[in-house]
C-alpha positions in Angstrom: -133.3 -8.9 29.3 -130.5 -7.1 31.1 -126.8 -7.0 30.3 -124.5 -6.5 33.1 -121.0 -5.2 32.2 -118.3 -5.9 34.7 -114.8 -4.6 34.8 -111.8 -6.5 36.1 -108.6 -5.0 37.2 -105.4 -6.9 36.5 -102.5 -6.0 38.6 -99.2 -6.1 36.7 -96.6 -8.4 38.0 -94.1 -5.5 37.9 -94.4 -1.9 36.8 -91.3 -1.7 34.7 -88.5 -3.6 33.1 -86.3 -5.8 35.4 -83.2 -3.7 34.8 -85.0 -0.5 35.8 -86.6 -2.2 38.7 -83.2 -3.1 40.1 -82.0 0.5 39.7 -85.1 2.5 40.7 -87.5 0.1 42.4 -90.8 -1.3 41.1 -92.4 1.9 39.8 -93.3 3.2 36.3 -90.2 4.4 34.5 -89.8 7.5 32.3 -89.2 7.2 28.5 -85.7 8.5 29.1 -84.9 5.8 31.7 -86.3 3.1 29.4 -84.2 4.3 26.4 -81.0 4.9 28.4 -80.2 2.7 31.4 -78.4 -0.6 30.9 -79.0 -0.5 27.1 -75.3 -0.9 26.2 -74.2 -4.5 25.9 -71.7 -5.7 28.5 -71.6 -9.5 28.1 -71.6 -12.3 25.6 -69.3 -10.6 23.0 -68.2 -13.1 20.3 -65.0 -11.3 19.4 -62.6 -8.5 20.3 -61.9 -5.6 18.0 -59.4 -6.7 15.4 -57.7 -3.3 15.5 -57.5 -3.4 19.3 -57.5 -7.0 20.6 -56.6 -6.0 24.1 -60.0 -4.2 24.5 -63.6 -5.3 24.5 -66.0 -3.7 22.1 -67.4 -1.6 25.0 -64.5 -1.1 27.3 -64.2 1.2 30.4 -60.4 1.4 29.9 -60.6 3.6 26.9 -60.5 6.5 29.3 -58.4 7.1 32.4 -61.5 8.4 34.2 -63.0 5.9 36.5 -66.7 5.7 37.5 -68.4 3.3 39.8 -71.5 3.6 37.6 -71.1 5.2 34.2 -74.9 5.6 34.0 -74.6 8.3 36.7 -73.4 10.6 33.9 -77.1 11.3 33.0 -78.4 14.0 30.8 -80.4 16.6 32.8 -82.4 17.4 29.6 -83.4 13.7 29.6 -82.8 13.5 25.8 -83.5 10.2 24.1 -84.1 10.0 20.4 -87.7 11.1 20.5 -87.4 14.0 22.9 -84.2 15.2 21.2 -85.7 15.3 17.7 -88.8 17.1 19.0 -86.8 19.8 20.8 -84.4 20.4 17.9 -87.3 20.5 15.5 -88.8 23.4 17.4 -85.4 25.2 17.5 -85.0 24.6 13.7 -88.4 26.0 13.0 -87.5 29.2 14.7 -84.2 29.4 13.0 -85.8 28.8 9.6 -88.2 31.7 10.2 -85.3 33.9 11.1 -83.4 33.0 7.9 -86.5 33.4 5.8 -87.2 36.8 7.2 -83.6 37.9 6.7 -83.6 36.8 3.1 -87.1 38.1 2.3 -86.2 41.6 3.6 -82.8 41.4 1.9 -81.1 42.6 5.0 -77.7 41.6 3.7 -77.7 44.7 1.5 -77.5 46.9 4.6 -74.2 45.4 5.7 -71.1 47.5 5.4 -68.2 46.2 3.4 -66.2 45.8 6.7 -68.9 43.8 8.3 -69.5 41.6 5.2 -65.7 40.9 4.8 -65.3 40.1 8.5 -68.2 37.7 8.4 -66.6 35.8 5.5 -63.2 35.9 7.0 -64.0 35.2 10.7 -67.4 33.6 11.1 -68.0 31.4 8.1 -64.7 29.5 8.6 -66.1 28.2 11.9 -68.0 25.6 9.9 -64.7 23.7 9.7 -64.4 23.9 13.4 -67.9 22.5 13.7 -67.1 19.6 11.5 -64.2 18.8 13.8 -66.5 19.0 16.8 -68.8 16.6 15.0 -65.9 14.1 14.7 -64.8 14.6 18.3 -68.3 14.0 19.7 -69.0 11.0 17.5 -65.7 9.5 18.5 -66.8 9.8 22.1 -70.1 8.2 21.2 -68.3 5.3 19.5 -65.7 4.6 22.2 -67.4 6.0 25.3 -69.0 3.8 28.0 -72.6 3.8 29.0 -75.6 4.9 26.9 -76.3 7.8 29.2 -73.2 9.7 27.9 -72.7 8.1 24.5 -76.2 8.8 23.2 -75.9 12.5 24.3 -72.5 12.8 22.6 -74.1 11.4 19.4 -76.8 14.0 19.6 -74.2 16.7 20.2 -72.3 15.5 17.1 -75.3 15.8 15.0 -76.0 19.3 16.3 -72.6 20.3 15.0 -73.4 19.3 11.5 -76.5 21.5 11.7 -74.5 24.4 13.0 -71.9 24.0 10.2 -74.8 24.1 7.7 -76.2 27.3 9.2 -72.8 28.9 8.9 -72.6 27.8 5.3 -76.0 29.3 4.7 -74.8 32.6 6.1 -72.1 32.6 3.5 -74.5 31.8 0.7 -76.8 34.6 1.8 -73.9 37.1 1.7 -72.9 36.1 -1.9 -76.3 35.5 -3.4 -76.0 31.7 -3.4 -73.0 31.8 -5.7 -70.7 29.9 -3.3 -68.0 32.5 -3.6 -68.0 33.3 0.1 -67.6 29.7 1.0 -64.6 29.4 -1.3 -63.1 32.6 0.2 -63.8 31.3 3.8 -62.1 28.0 3.0 -59.1 29.9 1.6 -58.9 31.9 4.8 -59.1 28.6 6.8 -56.4 27.0 4.7 -54.0 29.8 4.1 -54.5 32.9 6.3 -51.9 33.0 9.1 -54.5 34.0 11.7 -56.4 30.7 11.3 -53.4 28.3 11.2 -53.2 27.9 15.0 -56.8 27.0 15.3 -56.6 24.7 12.3 -53.7 22.9 13.8 -55.6 22.7 17.1 -58.6 21.0 15.4 -56.3 18.5 13.8 -54.6 17.8 17.1 -57.9 17.3 18.8 -58.7 14.5 16.4 -55.6 12.6 17.6 -56.4 12.5 21.3 -57.0 8.9 22.2 -58.8 9.3 25.5 -62.4 10.1 24.6 -63.1 11.9 27.9 -60.1 14.1 27.4 -61.5 14.9 23.9 -64.8 15.8 25.6 -63.1 18.2 28.0 -61.1 19.8 25.2 -64.0 20.2 22.7 -67.2 20.6 24.7 -65.7 22.6 27.6 -62.7 24.5 26.5 -63.1 25.1 22.7 -66.9 25.6 22.8 -66.9 28.1 25.7 -64.2 30.2 24.2 -65.7 30.2 20.8 -69.2 31.0 22.1 -67.9 34.0 24.0 -65.6 35.3 21.2 -67.6 34.7 18.1 -71.3 34.7 19.3 -71.0 37.3 22.0 -68.1 39.7 21.4 -68.1 39.5 17.6 -71.9 39.9 17.6 -71.4 43.1 19.6 -68.9 44.3 17.1 -71.3 43.6 14.2 -74.0 45.5 16.0 -71.7 48.6 16.3 -70.8 48.3 12.6 -74.2 48.0 10.9 -74.5 44.3 11.2 -77.0 43.9 14.0 -79.4 41.9 11.8 -76.9 39.1 11.6 -77.8 38.2 15.2 -81.0 36.6 13.8 -78.8 34.2 11.9 -76.7 33.1 14.8 -79.5 32.9 17.4 -79.7 29.2 16.9 -76.0 28.8 18.0 -76.6 30.8 21.2 -79.7 28.9 22.1 -78.0 25.6 21.4 -75.0 26.5 23.6 -77.3 27.3 26.5 -79.0 24.0 26.1 -76.0 21.8 25.6 -74.0 23.5 28.4 -76.5 22.0 30.9 -75.5 18.5 29.8 -71.8 19.1 29.6 -71.6 20.7 33.0 -73.7 18.0 34.6 -71.4 15.3 33.2 -68.2 17.0 34.2 -69.5 17.8 37.7 -70.5 14.2 38.3 -67.2 12.8 37.0 -65.1 15.3 39.0 -67.0 14.7 42.3 -66.7 10.9 41.8 -63.1 10.8 43.2 -60.0 12.9 43.9 -58.2 11.0 41.2 -60.8 12.0 38.6 -60.7 15.6 39.8 -56.9 15.7 39.5 -56.9 14.1 36.1 -59.6 16.3 34.5 -58.0 19.4 36.1 -54.8 18.5 34.4 -56.5 18.1 31.0 -58.3 21.3 31.4 -55.2 23.3 32.4 -53.2 21.9 29.5 -55.8 22.5 26.8 -56.9 25.9 28.2 -53.6 27.5 27.4 -53.1 25.8 24.1 -56.6 26.7 22.7 -56.1 30.3 23.9 -52.8 30.4 22.0 -54.5 29.1 18.9 -57.3 31.6 19.0 -55.2 34.7 19.9 -54.2 35.5 16.3 -57.9 35.2 15.1 -59.0 37.5 17.9 -56.3 40.0 17.0 -57.3 39.9 13.3 -61.0 40.4 14.2 -60.0 43.6 16.0 -63.2 43.4 18.1 -62.0 44.3 21.6 -58.6 44.3 23.2 -60.0 42.6 26.3 -62.1 40.0 24.4 -59.8 37.1 25.0 -59.3 37.9 28.7 -63.1 38.1 29.1 -63.6 34.8 27.3 -61.0 33.2 29.6 -62.8 34.6 32.7 -66.0 33.0 31.4 -64.3 29.7 30.8 -62.7 29.7 34.3 -66.0 30.5 36.0 -67.7 27.7 34.1 -64.9 25.3 35.1 -65.1 26.4 38.7 -68.8 25.5 38.8 -68.1 21.9 37.9 -65.3 21.6 40.5 -62.2 22.5 38.5 
């Protein structure tokens, strides 16, 4: 008796979902494409928002920026939930190793009083700025248009909560987990004259109605200046004053900035190149907030006493980044 096994090949009717087929042709799609394109609902809404009856739930008019296809604002990292979580898990694992090493070796005891006090006064208060950044990005996720940009803004908002927690952990390491440094940092944020301009700027950013303008203000202007001033210039000052080991604790913030900058720059470059009207609009937002954020940060930089040219160098970095995206 013989058994003959035959195989049959069944050709699929199509290789992907219909919406992706219309966009990219009949070929297998990536996970990012499946999780991103045309996911946002556009039709068959049963009601309008009671708080804004002149708008749809998902409405393009919530920003003055106009795009022919909002899904062109894609994420070059191709983050959807799965890939985002996996990548951040790897970054967190490295960060946890750094924090564990710092605590195990009790490296905080090598810090000079000047370095320790400056960390509590100038670095730990940034956790309040990060909470503001969380709110700004989640606002964009809620009121933005097109899953390509709204999901990336949600991921960015969640990143900010993680950074705020790491800044809080730095404070707890410095005070032996008593929480005294967090209280002192909050008092600095609430009462010290050097922080009041930045505190007011954070509050002002939460009142900006156009979500894309908020995106420009937070993810381009504020983030670039903060990264250069606190995670580059201040880090150099710490290294010169016996606090070089603190760089282990802020490595996550620097790696995160390099990663997220790719997405921010790609979105801005695409929006700016869409039309002359977009370019002029975004340029106006950038020029307005650039000067106001610098004015808010100037007292902090002066109080940090890190480098007379620090603010000018940070501005040059911001302007170079803006020029690359067409501003």
